[in-house]
Backbone of each chain as ProteinMPNN parsed JSONL, in Angstrom:
{"seq_chain_A": "MSESNAVLIGRKPVMNYVLACITLFHGGAKEVSVKARGRSINRAVDVVEVVRRRFLPDVKVKKIGIGTEQLAPREEGGTPTNVSTIEITLGH", "coords_chain_A": {"N_chain_A": [[0.812, -1.414, -0.128], [0.417, 2.309, -0.678], [1.942, 4.705, 0.994], [0.862, 7.303, 0.527], [-1.658, 6.984, 0.798], [-2.604, 7.072, 3.338], [-4.091, 8.346, 6.71], [-3.419, 10.866, 8.773], [-4.114, 11.006, 12.156], [-4.954, 13.602, 14.088], [-5.366, 16.658, 16.097], [-7.639, 17.658, 15.371], [-10.797, 18.289, 14.842], [-13.096, 15.356, 14.476], [-14.706, 15.369, 11.773], [-12.984, 16.415, 9.942], [-10.974, 14.412, 9.405], [-12.793, 12.249, 8.763], [-13.768, 13.249, 6.073], [-11.161, 13.52, 4.589], [-10.681, 10.632, 4.467], [-12.721, 9.928, 2.806], [-12.755, 11.503, 0.643], [-10.061, 10.218, -0.373], [-11.051, 7.531, -0.885], [-12.71, 8.166, -2.675], [-11.089, 9.211, -4.738], [-10.216, 6.898, -5.827], [-8.696, 5.443, -4.246], [-8.146, 2.09, -3.166], [-7.379, 1.06, -0.703], [-7.266, 2.767, 2.586], [-5.04, 3.951, 5.17], [-5.547, 4.433, 8.581], [-4.115, 6.151, 10.86], [-3.147, 6.715, 14.141], [-1.752, 8.089, 17.426], [-1.158, 7.81, 21.044], [-3.364, 10.125, 22.477], [-5.008, 10.388, 20.672], [-5.706, 8.047, 19.631], [-8.322, 7.079, 20.303], [-9.883, 8.887, 18.627], [-9.205, 8.098, 16.262], [-10.363, 5.871, 16.21], [-13.558, 6.768, 16.277], [-13.219, 8.04, 13.762], [-13.061, 6.171, 11.703], [-15.36, 4.672, 12.536], [-17.306, 6.319, 11.651], [-16.852, 6.911, 8.914], [-17.605, 4.347, 7.801], [-20.146, 3.594, 8.8], [-21.705, 5.799, 8.277], [-21.321, 7.066, 5.865], [-19.707, 5.355, 3.977], [-20.698, 2.337, 3.306], [-19.907, 0.101, 2.018], [-17.24, -0.172, 2.868], [-15.038, -1.939, 4.392], [-13.254, -2.982, 7.48], [-10.219, -3.752, 7.381], [-7.904, -4.62, 8.707], [-6.445, -4.113, 11.864], [-3.995, -3.007, 13.728], [-1.856, -2.47, 16.519], [0.677, -0.876, 18.443], [3.834, 0.278, 19.933], [5.72, 3.227, 20.191], [8.816, 4.676, 20.74], [9.447, 7.955, 21.725], [11.699, 10.225, 21.499], [13.739, 11.879, 24.26], [12.541, 15.001, 25.815], [14.222, 17.06, 26.664], [17.945, 17.171, 26.941], [19.407, 14.159, 28.474], [16.92, 13.574, 29.63], [14.452, 10.824, 29.988], [13.285, 8.747, 27.472], [10.212, 8.337, 26.322], [7.291, 6.449, 25.819], [4.821, 5.904, 23.532], [1.524, 4.699, 22.601], [0.174, 3.434, 19.624], [-1.646, 3.153, 16.777], [-3.099, 1.557, 13.783], [-5.642, 1.473, 11.264], [-6.728, -0.371, 8.866], [-8.726, -0.07, 6.207], [-10.757, -0.943, 3.793], [-12.239, -2.127, 0.448]], "CA_chain_A": [[-0.009, 0.201, -0.208], [1.476, 3.306, -0.895], [1.925, 5.704, 2.064], [-0.088, 8.448, 0.487], [-3.291, 6.483, 1.218], [-2.648, 7.337, 4.904], [-4.466, 9.531, 7.154], [-2.976, 10.608, 10.214], [-5.194, 11.799, 13.144], [-4.287, 14.842, 14.905], [-6.262, 16.907, 16.999], [-8.776, 18.487, 14.445], [-12.64, 17.667, 14.692], [-13.352, 14.01, 13.506], [-15.068, 15.171, 10.342], [-11.85, 16.525, 9.174], [-10.41, 13.036, 9.076], [-13.518, 11.428, 7.768], [-13.712, 13.854, 4.583], [-10.187, 12.977, 4.121], [-10.81, 9.172, 4.059], [-13.934, 9.748, 1.626], [-11.855, 11.969, -0.693], [-9.272, 9.046, -0.877], [-11.683, 6.311, -1.416], [-13.354, 8.566, -4.163], [-10.015, 9.285, -5.737], [-9.772, 5.595, -6.634], [-8.137, 4.225, -3.227], [-8.636, 0.757, -2.768], [-7.251, 0.906, 0.89], [-6.821, 3.664, 3.222], [-4.887, 3.479, 6.477], [-5.997, 5.765, 9.376], [-2.901, 6.197, 12.109], [-3.109, 7.666, 15.259], [-0.924, 7.478, 18.325], [-1.306, 8.578, 22.031], [-4.501, 10.489, 23.097], [-5.712, 10.607, 19.166], [-6.408, 6.784, 19.116], [-10.002, 7.108, 20.073], [-10.616, 9.86, 17.585], [-9.094, 7.167, 14.79], [-11.92, 4.813, 15.861], [-14.414, 7.542, 16.006], [-13.29, 8.444, 12.147], [-13.557, 4.861, 11.054], [-16.916, 4.297, 12.493], [-18.37, 7.381, 11.162], [-16.742, 6.532, 7.712], [-18.084, 2.883, 7.069], [-21.469, 3.596, 9.122], [-22.774, 6.88, 7.749], [-20.957, 7.333, 4.273], [-19.425, 4.224, 2.893], [-21.175, 1.194, 4.059], [-19.219, -0.927, 1.53], [-15.645, -0.045, 2.871], [-14.791, -2.78, 5.675], [-12.056, -2.932, 8.347], [-9.5, -5.009, 6.789], [-6.909, -5.067, 9.534], [-6.217, -3.279, 12.768], [-2.744, -3.147, 14.333], [-1.443, -1.541, 17.667], [2.23, -0.898, 18.659], [4.385, 1.354, 20.735], [6.734, 4.002, 19.551], [9.463, 5.399, 21.479], [9.501, 9.392, 21.482], [13.342, 11.273, 22.038], [13.481, 12.913, 25.295], [12.329, 16.649, 25.564], [15.538, 17.409, 27.217], [19.078, 16.196, 26.993], [19.694, 13.542, 29.387], [15.552, 13.03, 29.861], [14.11, 9.508, 29.85], [12.494, 8.789, 26.435], [8.526, 8.232, 26.443], [6.779, 5.508, 24.89], [3.434, 6.259, 23.333], [1.036, 3.787, 21.897], [-0.02, 3.726, 18.313], [-2.937, 2.322, 16.16], [-3.237, 1.671, 12.398], [-6.692, 0.672, 11.144], [-6.982, -0.228, 7.43], [-9.782, 0.147, 5.518], [-10.68, -1.457, 2.23], [-13.147, -2.712, -0.134]], "C_chain_A": [[0.93, 1.371, -0.061], [0.797, 4.142, 0.458], [0.855, 7.072, 1.95], [-1.666, 8.283, 0.747], [-3.313, 6.44, 2.603], [-3.031, 8.668, 5.301], [-4.311, 9.777, 8.597], [-3.81, 11.335, 10.989], [-4.634, 12.292, 13.968], [-5.364, 15.194, 15.924], [-7.338, 17.626, 16.609], [-10.038, 17.65, 14.666], [-12.558, 16.343, 13.892], [-13.861, 14.018, 12.069], [-14.264, 15.604, 9.473], [-11.649, 15.384, 8.697], [-11.581, 12.33, 7.982], [-13.727, 11.893, 6.503], [-12.326, 13.411, 3.984], [-10.277, 11.703, 3.846], [-11.772, 9.374, 3.004], [-13.422, 10.228, 0.5], [-10.837, 10.965, -1.29], [-9.934, 8.061, -1.679], [-12.585, 6.877, -3.093], [-12.497, 8.892, -5.383], [-9.718, 8.048, -6.237], [-8.9, 4.665, -5.456], [-8.713, 3.214, -3.017], [-8.496, 0.499, -1.124], [-6.882, 2.221, 1.44], [-6.578, 3.309, 4.903], [-5.084, 4.652, 7.248], [-5.023, 5.221, 10.584], [-3.291, 7.136, 13.099], [-2.094, 7.095, 16.257], [-1.635, 8.472, 19.755], [-2.939, 8.807, 22.091], [-5.418, 10.634, 21.756], [-6.039, 9.071, 18.883], [-7.622, 6.622, 19.16], [-10.435, 7.982, 18.981], [-10.435, 8.909, 16.283], [-10.398, 6.559, 14.847], [-13.092, 5.57, 15.758], [-14.356, 7.731, 14.176], [-13.616, 7.175, 11.752], [-15.008, 4.488, 10.945], [-17.734, 5.101, 12.123], [-18.187, 7.124, 9.51], [-17.596, 5.329, 7.091], [-19.621, 2.95, 7.758], [-22.352, 4.41, 8.558], [-22.415, 7.102, 6.47], [-20.278, 6.031, 3.568], [-19.433, 2.856, 3.407], [-20.567, -0.218, 3.544], [-17.72, -1.132, 1.754], [-15.695, -1.009, 4.349], [-13.217, -2.299, 6.205], [-11.371, -3.928, 8.361], [-8.679, -5.608, 8.007], [-6.817, -3.912, 10.852], [-4.727, -3.659, 13.552], [-2.497, -1.988, 15.507], [0.096, -1.806, 17.81], [2.348, 0.254, 19.769], [5.479, 2.014, 19.935], [7.752, 4.748, 20.776], [10.11, 6.997, 21.029], [11.116, 9.573, 22.081], [12.856, 12.057, 23.285], [13.309, 14.214, 25.051], [13.55, 17.286, 25.881], [16.668, 16.577, 27.256], [19.26, 15.568, 28.353], [18.508, 13.156, 29.963], [15.641, 11.426, 29.526], [13.337, 9.435, 28.311], [11.127, 8.165, 26.938], [8.086, 7.5, 25.72], [5.273, 5.955, 24.785], [2.826, 4.907, 22.479], [0.609, 4.134, 20.516], [-1.215, 2.878, 17.663], [-2.75, 2.641, 14.853], [-4.424, 0.796, 11.769], [-6.707, 0.841, 9.711], [-8.305, -0.682, 6.652], [-9.751, -0.233, 4.056], [-12.106, -1.891, 1.593], [-13.403, -4.305, -0.28]], "O_chain_A": [[1.994, 1.368, 0.558], [-0.377, 4.205, 0.823], [0.263, 7.664, 2.853], [-2.562, 9.12, 0.857], [-4.142, 5.677, 3.1], [-2.701, 9.737, 4.788], [-4.871, 9.132, 9.483], [-4.277, 12.364, 10.501], [-3.822, 11.694, 14.675], [-6.093, 14.38, 16.49], [-7.999, 18.23, 17.454], [-10.091, 16.421, 14.63], [-12.013, 16.281, 12.79], [-13.648, 13.112, 11.264], [-14.492, 15.387, 8.283], [-12.075, 15.15, 7.565], [-11.391, 11.988, 6.815], [-13.897, 11.018, 5.654], [-12.361, 12.924, 2.854], [-9.872, 11.489, 2.704], [-11.408, 8.72, 2.027], [-13.519, 9.619, -0.565], [-10.726, 10.842, -2.51], [-9.609, 7.737, -2.821], [-12.902, 6.271, -4.117], [-12.838, 8.899, -6.566], [-8.902, 8.034, -7.158], [-8.518, 3.509, -5.643], [-9.886, 3.281, -2.65], [-9.313, -0.118, -0.44], [-6.121, 2.876, 0.727], [-7.342, 2.737, 5.679], [-4.865, 5.769, 6.778], [-5.137, 4.124, 11.131], [-3.727, 8.257, 12.835], [-1.611, 5.969, 16.135], [-2.351, 9.467, 19.647], [-3.72, 7.895, 21.818], [-6.579, 11.017, 21.902], [-6.669, 8.851, 17.848], [-8.196, 6.072, 18.221], [-11.491, 7.674, 18.428], [-11.281, 8.885, 15.388], [-11.293, 6.597, 14.002], [-13.895, 5.009, 15.012], [-15.344, 7.567, 13.461], [-14.783, 7.127, 11.361], [-15.687, 4.157, 9.973], [-18.93, 4.812, 12.178], [-19.198, 7.118, 8.808], [-18.172, 5.416, 6.006], [-20.415, 2.237, 7.143], [-23.513, 4.089, 8.302], [-23.385, 7.402, 5.773], [-20.533, 5.908, 2.37], [-18.442, 2.28, 3.857], [-20.592, -1.287, 4.153], [-17.027, -1.939, 1.134], [-16.42, -0.669, 5.284], [-12.361, -1.602, 5.659], [-11.59, -4.915, 9.064], [-8.719, -6.802, 8.304], [-7.212, -2.776, 10.59], [-4.584, -4.828, 13.909], [-2.886, -0.826, 15.398], [0.649, -2.806, 17.352], [1.461, 0.913, 20.311], [6.094, 1.378, 19.079], [7.198, 5.364, 21.687], [11.014, 7.178, 20.213], [11.515, 8.988, 23.087], [11.823, 12.724, 23.338], [13.893, 14.686, 24.075], [13.844, 18.218, 25.133], [16.547, 15.387, 27.551], [19.279, 16.299, 29.344], [18.67, 12.359, 30.888], [16.587, 10.869, 28.969], [12.668, 10.454, 28.141], [11.101, 7.513, 27.981], [8.442, 7.757, 24.57], [4.612, 6.306, 25.762], [3.567, 4.192, 21.804], [0.726, 5.332, 20.261], [-1.605, 1.876, 18.263], [-2.32, 3.753, 14.548], [-4.301, -0.428, 11.717], [-6.703, 1.974, 9.231], [-8.685, -1.852, 6.698], [-8.87, 0.109, 3.267], [-13.07, -1.968, 2.356], [-14.378, -4.718, -0.908]]}, "seq_chain_B": "MSESNAVLIGRKPVMNYVLACITLFHGGAKEVSVKARGRSINRAVDVVEVVRRRFLPDVKVKKIGIGTEQLAPREEGGTPTNVSTIEITLGH", "coords_chain_B": {"N_chain_B": [[-15.543, -17.617, 24.943], [-15.135, -16.753, 28.354], [-16.898, -14.212, 30.061], [-16.095, -13.539, 32.193], [-13.599, -12.956, 31.918], [-12.758, -10.571, 31.145], [-11.526, -7.239, 30.819], [-12.738, -4.15, 31.893], [-11.996, -1.138, 30.556], [-11.771, 2.046, 32.464], [-11.672, 5.077, 34.241], [-9.363, 4.788, 35.896], [-5.859, 4.507, 36.655], [-3.489, 3.667, 34.183], [-1.692, 1.357, 35.184], [-3.446, -0.018, 37.073], [-5.078, -1.324, 35.358], [-3.475, -3.187, 34.114], [-2.323, -4.636, 35.964], [-4.53, -6.204, 36.668], [-5.194, -7.663, 34.336], [-2.679, -8.817, 34.41], [-3.173, -10.512, 36.624], [-5.36, -12.264, 35.935], [-4.45, -13.883, 34.034], [-2.22, -15.385, 35.546], [-3.847, -16.334, 36.924], [-4.699, -18.601, 35.052], [-6.224, -18.109, 33.239], [-6.716, -18.555, 29.634], [-7.319, -16.555, 27.588], [-7.596, -13.134, 27.55], [-9.753, -10.298, 27.59], [-9.55, -7.054, 26.528], [-11.555, -4.509, 27.109], [-13.094, -1.382, 26.019], [-14.753, 2.054, 25.756], [-15.435, 4.778, 23.883], [-13.453, 7.838, 25.394], [-11.805, 6.201, 26.557], [-10.351, 4.506, 25.077], [-7.938, 4.914, 24.078], [-6.682, 4.327, 26.315], [-6.851, 1.768, 26.751], [-5.449, 0.684, 24.545], [-3.022, 1.368, 25.539], [-3.072, -0.189, 27.88], [-2.81, -2.888, 27.004], [-0.651, -2.725, 25.527], [1.745, -2.195, 27.756], [1.301, -4.76, 29.011], [1.973, -6.692, 27.032], [4.52, -5.89, 26.356], [5.751, -5.097, 28.691], [5.553, -7.115, 30.88], [4.434, -9.664, 30.345], [5.62, -11.425, 27.487], [5.289, -13.258, 26.271], [2.515, -13.358, 25.772], [-0.023, -12.711, 23.078], [-1.107, -10.115, 20.827], [-4.42, -11.375, 19.99], [-7.023, -10.748, 18.799], [-8.418, -7.709, 17.264], [-11.22, -5.652, 17.524], [-13.509, -3.338, 16.547], [-16.357, -0.849, 17.14], [-19.437, 0.282, 17.27], [-21.265, 1.853, 19.916], [-25.162, 2.662, 20.958], [-26.145, 5.183, 23.223], [-28.638, 5.816, 25.422], [-30.49, 8.609, 25.532], [-29.497, 11.169, 27.496], [-31.616, 12.971, 28.549], [-35.305, 12.976, 28.697], [-36.611, 12.68, 25.374], [-34.494, 13.426, 23.911], [-31.572, 13.317, 21.835], [-30.425, 9.883, 20.81], [-26.488, 9.181, 21.524], [-23.659, 8.046, 19.786], [-21.007, 5.902, 20.656], [-17.795, 5.083, 20.234], [-16.446, 1.853, 20.187], [-14.213, -0.581, 21.705], [-12.258, -3.674, 21.519], [-9.809, -6.093, 22.485], [-8.249, -8.943, 22.14], [-6.393, -10.856, 24.123], [-3.964, -13.316, 24.396], [-2.326, -16.359, 24.611]], "CA_chain_B": [[-14.809, -17.138, 26.107], [-15.871, -16.621, 29.564], [-17.154, -13.084, 30.007], [-15.252, -13.067, 33.527], [-12.054, -12.681, 31.687], [-12.959, -9.226, 30.548], [-11.073, -6.292, 31.683], [-13.446, -3.188, 31.323], [-11.325, 0.102, 30.931], [-12.37, 3.095, 32.884], [-10.833, 6.084, 34.174], [-8.285, 4.663, 36.55], [-4.401, 4.578, 35.935], [-3.166, 2.452, 33.32], [-1.235, 0.107, 35.836], [-4.653, -1.088, 37.658], [-5.725, -2.447, 34.479], [-2.464, -3.803, 33.84], [-2.45, -5.76, 37.099], [-6.118, -7.18, 36.151], [-4.584, -8.504, 33.297], [-1.792, -10.255, 34.784], [-3.966, -11.5, 37.657], [-6.076, -13.225, 34.931], [-3.476, -14.655, 33.413], [-1.533, -15.889, 36.578], [-5.129, -17.299, 37.554], [-5.182, -19.691, 34.456], [-7.019, -17.853, 31.931], [-5.855, -18.584, 28.133], [-7.696, -15.463, 26.753], [-8.154, -11.788, 28.49], [-10.657, -9.254, 26.785], [-9.598, -5.528, 27.018], [-12.746, -3.455, 26.486], [-13.078, 0.04, 26.218], [-15.413, 2.672, 25.067], [-15.137, 6.589, 24.173], [-12.098, 8.499, 25.613], [-11.003, 5.476, 27.088], [-9.846, 3.318, 23.921], [-6.616, 4.896, 24.327], [-6.003, 3.784, 27.812], [-6.945, 0.236, 26.447], [-4.013, 0.272, 23.76], [-1.775, 1.378, 26.386], [-3.043, -1.27, 28.998], [-2.297, -4.147, 26.1], [0.895, -2.627, 25.323], [2.245, -2.523, 28.901], [0.864, -6.07, 29.748], [2.967, -7.913, 26.372], [6.101, -5.539, 26.125], [6.967, -5.231, 29.973], [5.473, -8.023, 31.636], [4.1, -11.109, 29.34], [6.318, -11.105, 26.404], [4.697, -14.473, 25.562], [1.357, -12.778, 25.376], [-0.182, -11.99, 21.765], [-2.483, -9.597, 20.676], [-5.161, -12.303, 19.084], [-7.852, -10.108, 17.758], [-9.209, -6.41, 17.828], [-12.334, -5.286, 17.059], [-14.041, -1.825, 16.781], [-17.623, -0.912, 17.018], [-20.143, 1.832, 17.806], [-22.751, 1.355, 20.891], [-25.754, 3.658, 21.017], [-26.08, 5.126, 24.454], [-29.583, 6.12, 25.556], [-30.641, 10.435, 25.419], [-29.343, 11.777, 29.039], [-32.781, 13.563, 28.868], [-36.203, 12.52, 27.682], [-36.796, 13.611, 24.102], [-33.195, 14.068, 24.016], [-31.328, 12.414, 20.947], [-29.131, 9.185, 21.502], [-25.292, 9.522, 21.086], [-22.954, 7.162, 19.328], [-20.061, 5.864, 21.207], [-17.075, 3.782, 19.804], [-16.03, 1.018, 21.314], [-12.792, -1.401, 21.12], [-12.3, -4.816, 22.278], [-8.497, -6.335, 22.218], [-8.19, -10.233, 22.797], [-4.926, -11.385, 24.418], [-4.018, -15.097, 24.693], [-1.329, -17.309, 24.705]], "C_chain_B": [[-15.695, -16.536, 27.252], [-15.746, -14.967, 29.709], [-16.15, -12.528, 31.327], [-13.922, -12.743, 32.886], [-12.076, -11.278, 31.031], [-12.336, -8.124, 31.491], [-11.694, -4.807, 31.188], [-12.492, -1.922, 31.732], [-11.875, 1.174, 31.296], [-11.251, 4.236, 32.806], [-9.619, 5.996, 35.079], [-6.674, 4.475, 35.862], [-4.357, 3.341, 35.219], [-2.943, 1.007, 34.427], [-2.15, -0.503, 36.696], [-5.307, -1.962, 36.8], [-4.984, -3.663, 34.117], [-2.407, -5.074, 34.821], [-3.649, -6.681, 37.262], [-5.775, -7.866, 35.268], [-3.958, -9.871, 33.606], [-2.206, -11.028, 35.519], [-4.901, -12.37, 37.018], [-5.212, -14.541, 34.607], [-2.72, -15.78, 34.159], [-2.72, -17.018, 36.918], [-5.515, -18.441, 36.728], [-5.655, -19.4, 33.223], [-6.28, -17.778, 30.494], [-6.175, -17.443, 27.365], [-8.103, -14.35, 27.804], [-8.421, -10.977, 27.24], [-10.421, -8.082, 27.324], [-10.501, -5.096, 26.504], [-12.828, -1.998, 26.976], [-14.399, 0.694, 25.337], [-15.26, 4.188, 24.945], [-13.644, 6.691, 24.385], [-11.326, 7.515, 26.405], [-10.296, 4.183, 26.245], [-8.567, 3.688, 23.969], [-5.959, 4.602, 25.32], [-6.054, 2.103, 27.479], [-5.857, -0.201, 25.62], [-2.806, 0.392, 24.565], [-1.648, 0.351, 27.546], [-2.011, -2.401, 28.287], [-0.664, -3.941, 25.966], [1.965, -2.885, 26.494], [2.555, -4.167, 29.017], [2.061, -6.744, 28.889], [4.23, -7.128, 26.331], [6.58, -5.725, 27.228], [6.626, -6.306, 30.776], [5.175, -9.315, 31.185], [4.344, -11.079, 28.138], [5.424, -12.274, 25.399], [2.783, -14.433, 24.966], [0.864, -12.349, 24.152], [-1.616, -11.302, 21.499], [-3.659, -10.517, 19.623], [-6.144, -11.641, 18.183], [-8.393, -8.699, 18.205], [-10.414, -6.309, 16.971], [-12.786, -4.041, 17.367], [-15.23, -2.024, 16.462], [-18.136, 0.351, 17.349], [-21.492, 0.888, 18.745], [-23.702, 2.486, 20.851], [-26.369, 3.726, 22.609], [-27.541, 6.147, 24.372], [-29.53, 7.702, 25.959], [-30.158, 10.424, 26.959], [-30.588, 12.427, 29.466], [-34.162, 12.981, 28.17], [-36.514, 13.474, 26.595], [-35.341, 14.105, 23.636], [-32.625, 12.955, 22.58], [-30.193, 11.173, 21.421], [-27.644, 9.251, 20.82], [-24.687, 8.15, 21.035], [-21.613, 7.183, 20.472], [-19.18, 4.573, 20.764], [-16.625, 3.062, 20.711], [-14.742, 0.027, 20.768], [-12.812, -2.848, 22.09], [-10.878, -5.524, 21.712], [-8.459, -7.602, 23.031], [-6.601, -10.467, 22.853], [-4.918, -12.512, 24.744], [-2.509, -15.232, 24.373], [-0.888, -17.755, 23.262]], "O_chain_B": [[-16.763, -15.949, 27.074], [-14.658, -14.428, 29.508], [-15.614, -11.424, 31.415], [-13.136, -12.151, 33.626], [-11.125, -11.042, 30.286], [-12.567, -8.083, 32.699], [-11.21, -4.294, 30.179], [-12.223, -1.659, 32.904], [-12.686, 1.556, 30.452], [-10.372, 4.432, 31.967], [-8.851, 6.957, 35.117], [-6.477, 4.326, 34.656], [-4.939, 2.286, 35.47], [-3.655, 0.007, 34.513], [-1.778, -1.576, 37.171], [-5.917, -2.987, 37.106], [-5.449, -4.778, 33.878], [-2.442, -6.253, 34.469], [-3.662, -7.729, 37.906], [-6.139, -9.032, 35.42], [-4.203, -11.061, 33.407], [-1.885, -12.212, 35.42], [-5.253, -13.335, 37.696], [-5.329, -15.738, 34.869], [-2.549, -16.891, 33.657], [-2.553, -18.222, 37.116], [-6.345, -19.251, 37.141], [-5.588, -20.157, 32.255], [-5.352, -16.994, 30.295], [-5.411, -17.195, 26.432], [-8.826, -14.605, 28.768], [-7.734, -10.897, 26.221], [-10.885, -7.821, 28.433], [-10.503, -5.179, 25.276], [-12.649, -1.596, 28.125], [-14.973, 0.066, 24.447], [-14.95, 4.815, 25.959], [-12.782, 5.992, 23.852], [-10.267, 7.872, 26.921], [-9.834, 3.152, 26.734], [-7.81, 2.719, 23.899], [-4.728, 4.583, 25.319], [-5.26, 1.328, 28.013], [-5.311, -1.283, 25.833], [-1.78, -0.267, 24.396], [-0.591, 0.033, 28.092], [-0.901, -2.751, 28.688], [0.25, -4.726, 26.216], [2.921, -3.638, 26.306], [3.66, -4.706, 29.089], [3.002, -7.275, 29.479], [5.206, -7.875, 26.257], [7.638, -6.348, 27.314], [7.531, -6.561, 31.571], [5.796, -10.198, 31.776], [3.409, -10.718, 27.423], [5.051, -12.172, 24.23], [2.126, -15.117, 24.181], [1.394, -11.261, 23.928], [-2.755, -11.676, 21.78], [-3.652, -10.212, 18.43], [-6.161, -11.883, 16.976], [-8.771, -8.521, 19.363], [-10.531, -6.837, 15.865], [-12.486, -3.586, 18.471], [-15.562, -2.962, 15.737], [-17.46, 1.333, 17.657], [-22.219, -0.075, 18.502], [-23.09, 3.541, 20.683], [-26.905, 2.776, 23.179], [-27.649, 7.043, 23.535], [-28.595, 8.077, 26.667], [-30.578, 9.47, 27.613], [-30.767, 12.515, 30.681], [-34.034, 12.518, 27.037], [-36.657, 14.691, 26.72], [-35.192, 15.16, 23.021], [-33.238, 11.911, 22.358], [-29.278, 11.404, 22.212], [-27.601, 9.372, 19.596], [-24.949, 7.253, 21.835], [-21.252, 8.212, 21.043], [-19.557, 3.404, 20.841], [-16.398, 3.42, 21.867], [-14.406, -0.052, 19.586], [-13.339, -2.943, 23.199], [-10.767, -5.542, 20.487], [-8.579, -7.595, 24.256], [-5.789, -10.32, 21.939], [-5.852, -12.916, 25.436], [-1.729, -14.367, 23.975], [-0.005, -18.6, 23.12]]}, "name": "protein", "num_of_chains": 2, "seq": "MSESNAVLIGRKPVMNYVLACITLFHGGAKEVSVKARGRSINRAVDVVEVVRRRFLPDVKVKKIGIGTEQLAPREEGGTPTNVSTIEITLGHMSESNAVLIGRKPVMNYVLACITLFHGGAKEVSVKARGRSINRAVDVVEVVRRRFLPDVKVKKIGIGTEQLAPREEGGTPTNVSTIEITLGH"}
């Protein structure tokens, strides 16, 4: 899958990301990958649920993966922090 | 799977739920299901990541499911609200 079909979830309203997913599918994408980390993970699930329940009922959740990323310390000598990640792949 | 092997994620610190998972596995559970909804979803992912990375490396993520639950309106005549859910099944 091409990385250009990824939607990275941040702090904007859910509908912004829903629209991004719909635009990718309407542009011919076979799969769209919704990615988030930390406190944006619940928003990623919201986005996927709105996309498939309200707008694109023929789109299915193909894969869900979770993981951990290590972030560099904020200041020199600090300890790195771990952040959880999710990647939800949608497709026809 | 027996419902008694479910850990429902709420607003407590992550380590409380990590301990609950570990206790179930040490008590002989073959599978433990971590469930959350709404803004607790990111905490559910944190719990699973801490359990399998720090404490029980032989435990794998067997299944991840997401969905939507409809909550009854808070007041009579109100509209029901939708809340996203996640269920992560851990097992050997």
